[in-house]
LOSEKE-300216 format. One line per 3 residues: number of its first residue (from 1); their letters; for each residue x, y, z of C-alpha. Coordinates in Angstrom, 3 decimals. Layout:
# residues N
NUM	A	X:Y:Z | ...
END
This chain:
# residues 246
1	MQL	-24.544:6.378:-12.147 | -27.286:5.826:-9.563 | -26.404:6.937:-6.051
4	QDI	-26.986:3.482:-4.576 | -24.559:2.021:-7.133 | -21.995:4.729:-6.379
7	LYS	-22.124:3.924:-2.673 | -21.918:0.194:-3.394 | -18.842:0.716:-5.597
10	QGF	-17.130:2.572:-2.755 | -17.673:-0.232:-0.237 | -20.524:1.113:1.879
13	GTR	-22.344:-2.227:1.856 | -24.756:-4.127:-0.351 | -26.962:-2.183:-2.736
16	RIC	-29.837:-2.702:-0.327 | -27.839:-1.258:2.570 | -26.684:1.646:0.398
19	AGL	-30.248:2.383:-0.697 | -31.270:2.378:2.961 | -28.565:4.902:3.872
22	VQQ	-29.852:7.226:1.180 | -33.525:6.834:2.091 | -32.712:7.571:5.738
25	GRV	-31.106:10.884:4.743 | -27.611:9.813:5.766 | -25.972:10.636:2.437
28	AVR	-25.115:14.084:1.096 | -23.595:14.740:-2.302 | -21.441:17.580:-3.648
31	EAG	-20.937:17.550:-7.387 | -18.010:19.187:-9.202 | -18.267:22.971:-8.975
34	AAG	-21.091:22.941:-6.410 | -20.865:25.240:-3.398 | -21.984:22.750:-0.758
37	DVV	-23.395:19.339:0.112 | -26.983:18.402:-0.753 | -28.768:15.629:1.113
40	CTD	-30.290:13.142:-1.321 | -33.056:10.693:-0.366 | -33.571:9.117:-3.801
43	ATQ	-31.280:6.108:-4.126 | -31.855:5.918:-7.882 | -30.891:9.533:-8.611
46	EFD	-28.132:9.763:-11.222 | -24.856:11.617:-10.625 | -21.731:12.351:-12.631
49	TRD	-18.938:10.725:-10.628 | -16.250:13.142:-11.857 | -14.867:14.973:-8.795
52	LML	-17.871:13.784:-6.800 | -17.692:14.199:-3.014 | -19.893:12.088:-0.778
55	NVQ	-20.701:12.598:2.883 | -21.880:9.351:4.425 | -23.118:9.435:8.003
58	GAD	-21.125:12.597:8.667 | -17.826:11.514:7.063 | -16.520:12.941:3.783
61	WPY	-15.633:10.428:1.095 | -14.214:11.415:-2.316 | -15.385:9.107:-5.095
64	HAK	-12.627:6.960:-6.625 | -13.359:4.499:-9.414 | -10.273:2.559:-8.314
67	AYL	-8.420:2.777:-5.029 | -4.701:3.532:-4.979 | -3.380:3.995:-1.458
70	VLN	-0.120:4.559:0.363 | 0.256:3.385:3.966 | 3.087:3.974:6.409
73	KPA	3.166:0.508:7.928 | 4.019:0.439:11.622 | 5.824:-2.420:13.346
76	GFE	3.713:-5.158:14.866 | 1.225:-5.558:12.011 | 0.893:-8.385:9.497
79	CSQ	0.152:-7.830:5.793 | -2.526:-10.506:5.830 | -6.307:-10.629:5.813
82	KPS	-6.033:-13.506:8.295 | -3.103:-12.675:10.598 | -1.651:-15.397:12.788
85	AHP	-0.134:-13.562:15.758 | -0.406:-9.799:15.206 | -3.076:-7.317:14.082
88	SIY	-3.722:-7.008:10.344 | -2.705:-3.870:8.471 | -6.246:-3.880:7.065
91	TLL	-7.553:-2.854:10.494 | -5.775:0.473:9.911 | -8.142:1.222:7.006
94	PAP	-11.749:2.428:7.152 | -14.453:-0.161:6.541 | -15.377:0.993:2.991
97	LRQ	-11.852:0.292:1.749 | -12.023:-3.204:3.231 | -15.438:-3.860:1.708
100	RPN	-15.060:-2.456:-1.819 | -16.545:-4.974:-4.284 | -13.859:-6.825:-6.161
103	KSA	-13.793:-9.452:-8.908 | -11.178:-11.404:-6.977 | -11.942:-13.873:-4.194
106	MAG	-11.375:-11.205:-1.549 | -13.221:-7.912:-1.319 | -11.501:-4.622:-0.620
109	VQA	-8.072:-3.275:-1.396 | -5.082:-5.617:-1.374 | -1.519:-4.993:-0.259
112	IGR	0.941:-4.998:-3.148 | 3.629:-7.273:-1.794 | 4.163:-7.835:1.894
115	LDQ	6.332:-6.482:4.671 | 7.213:-8.616:7.696 | 5.411:-7.733:10.904
118	DTT	8.542:-6.060:12.294 | 9.299:-4.152:9.067 | 8.014:-0.593:8.746
121	GLL	7.497:1.888:5.949 | 6.024:2.295:2.494 | 3.212:-0.061:1.543
124	LLS	0.927:0.302:-1.469 | -2.631:-1.019:-1.620 | -5.143:-1.123:-4.459
127	DDG	-8.212:-2.864:-5.840 | -6.992:-2.480:-9.421 | -5.845:-5.941:-10.492
130	QFI	-3.843:-4.713:-13.481 | -2.016:-2.140:-11.354 | -1.254:-4.748:-8.691
133	HRM	0.153:-7.068:-11.360 | 2.323:-4.349:-12.916 | 3.716:-3.334:-9.544
136	SSP	4.408:-6.860:-8.313 | 5.472:-8.677:-11.475 | 9.101:-9.917:-11.248
139	KKR	9.517:-8.990:-14.927 | 9.087:-5.293:-14.103 | 12.003:-5.382:-11.624
142	MPK	10.525:-2.491:-9.671 | 13.292:-1.102:-7.403 | 12.556:-0.879:-3.696
145	VYQ	14.789:0.924:-1.209 | 15.201:-0.402:2.320 | 16.868:1.426:5.187
148	VTT	18.653:-1.329:7.082 | 20.016:-1.153:10.618 | 22.498:-3.934:11.333
151	KHP	23.681:-5.531:14.571 | 27.367:-5.210:13.717 | 29.277:-2.435:11.930
154	VTT	29.017:-2.707:8.154 | 32.298:-3.326:6.334 | 33.324:-2.352:2.846
157	QQV	33.630:-6.037:2.014 | 30.018:-6.656:3.050 | 28.784:-3.840:0.818
160	ERL	30.836:-5.196:-2.089 | 29.446:-8.707:-1.583 | 25.847:-7.458:-1.520
163	LAG	26.472:-5.682:-4.826 | 28.300:-8.648:-6.355 | 25.648:-11.157:-5.300
166	VVL	25.116:-13.687:-2.527 | 23.697:-17.199:-2.690 | 20.565:-17.867:-0.642
169	DDD	19.712:-21.359:0.533 | 16.722:-21.821:-1.799 | 18.296:-20.529:-5.006
172	PKP	21.707:-21.434:-6.441 | 21.696:-18.277:-8.559 | 23.364:-15.326:-6.779
175	VKA	21.037:-12.505:-5.727 | 22.434:-8.999:-6.212 | 21.495:-5.679:-4.704
178	ADC	20.784:-3.054:-7.360 | 22.490:-0.551:-5.071 | 23.945:-0.474:-1.566
181	VQT	24.996:2.745:0.139 | 26.441:2.858:3.640 | 24.770:5.667:5.607
184	GEC	26.214:4.988:9.055 | 28.388:2.582:10.993 | 25.517:0.103:11.244
187	RID	23.237:1.446:8.515 | 22.863:0.866:4.781 | 20.326:1.803:2.132
190	LTL	19.750:-1.376:0.135 | 17.954:-1.306:-3.234 | 16.413:-4.542:-4.509
193	TEG	14.555:-5.373:-7.711 | 13.385:-8.813:-6.584 | 10.968:-9.873:-3.875
196	KYH	12.131:-13.114:-2.333 | 10.982:-14.291:1.084 | 12.811:-12.382:3.871
199	QVK	15.272:-11.306:1.201 | 16.923:-8.380:2.974 | 17.423:-10.299:6.203
202	RMV	18.798:-13.330:4.388 | 21.154:-11.306:2.180 | 22.561:-9.425:5.153
205	AAV	22.964:-12.705:7.048 | 24.770:-14.198:4.052 | 27.519:-11.559:4.321
208	GNR	27.991:-12.161:8.047 | 25.786:-9.514:9.633 | 22.279:-9.330:11.052
211	VEG	19.290:-7.049:10.471 | 18.122:-5.277:13.616 | 15.770:-2.806:11.957
214	LHR	14.171:-2.613:8.513 | 12.232:0.247:6.922 | 11.089:0.534:3.293
217	SQI	11.495:4.135:2.204 | 10.883:4.040:-1.560 | 9.216:2.068:-4.361
220	GAL	10.266:3.056:-7.846 | 10.418:6.852:-7.913 | 7.879:7.187:-5.085
223	ELP	9.259:8.009:-1.651 | 7.303:7.508:1.557 | 5.596:10.872:2.165
226	ADL	7.336:12.669:5.014 | 4.036:13.792:6.533 | 2.588:10.285:6.739
229	VPG	2.997:9.033:10.300 | 3.172:5.306:11.140 | -0.248:3.725:10.837
232	QWR	-1.596:6.504:8.613 | -2.819:6.083:5.022 | -3.987:8.338:2.214
235	WLA	-5.043:8.250:-1.432 | -2.187:8.459:-3.918 | -2.186:11.721:-5.849
238	AHE	-2.230:11.657:-9.651 | 1.426:12.727:-9.906 | 2.433:9.949:-7.469
241	LRL	0.688:7.361:-9.623 | 2.587:8.688:-12.641 | 5.850:8.245:-10.720
244	LQG	5.016:4.580:-10.140 | 3.869:3.940:-13.680 | 6.978:5.523:-15.186
END
């Protein structure tokens, strides 16, 4: 693949901008097995993208044909490209990830599902439409674990009701938790396989309690990496993708 096309695919701007970066000597390339970076000034030079490392304007960038990311969402951020009252989670990502060319209406990676602005924890993002569909499709019933802090002490009856199913105001069919484990006087780990609007908060309210804090700790078999601090992101490793894809 030509270097200008590689840079374009990674979100470094239009092909013209990418060609300009190369011609100005701002791009170095390290191919698989090479000892170091080599500055390239020919935008049309071909490279094997396997294990290719780019250095663009002083910043390292590993080539990824598709982006699969994990973000530890902090409180006070909206999962929207056009937030209404709080900063967007997309501002936590570097510009190339926000600008990656995409066949959809919006460029860049997209959040897979949303967390409320006051909810923290595990958030996945990708520009792979098929992956996004598999992860978000209701038919897949992908389990998600939420660590819930409640206003009032949790009772055994409340746990039993969450497991048996509660009726929400927009759906006459009871909604059940796949699992509910009490971890403290005012704490439960709630596992859901659906993704209704404000579902955790509404389910807890339906059993007579109130959510004071909400943190998503796991999606499928993937747990939020312990070393990922709030606001930080990284590429998903191959074994983590396998965990999500079963």
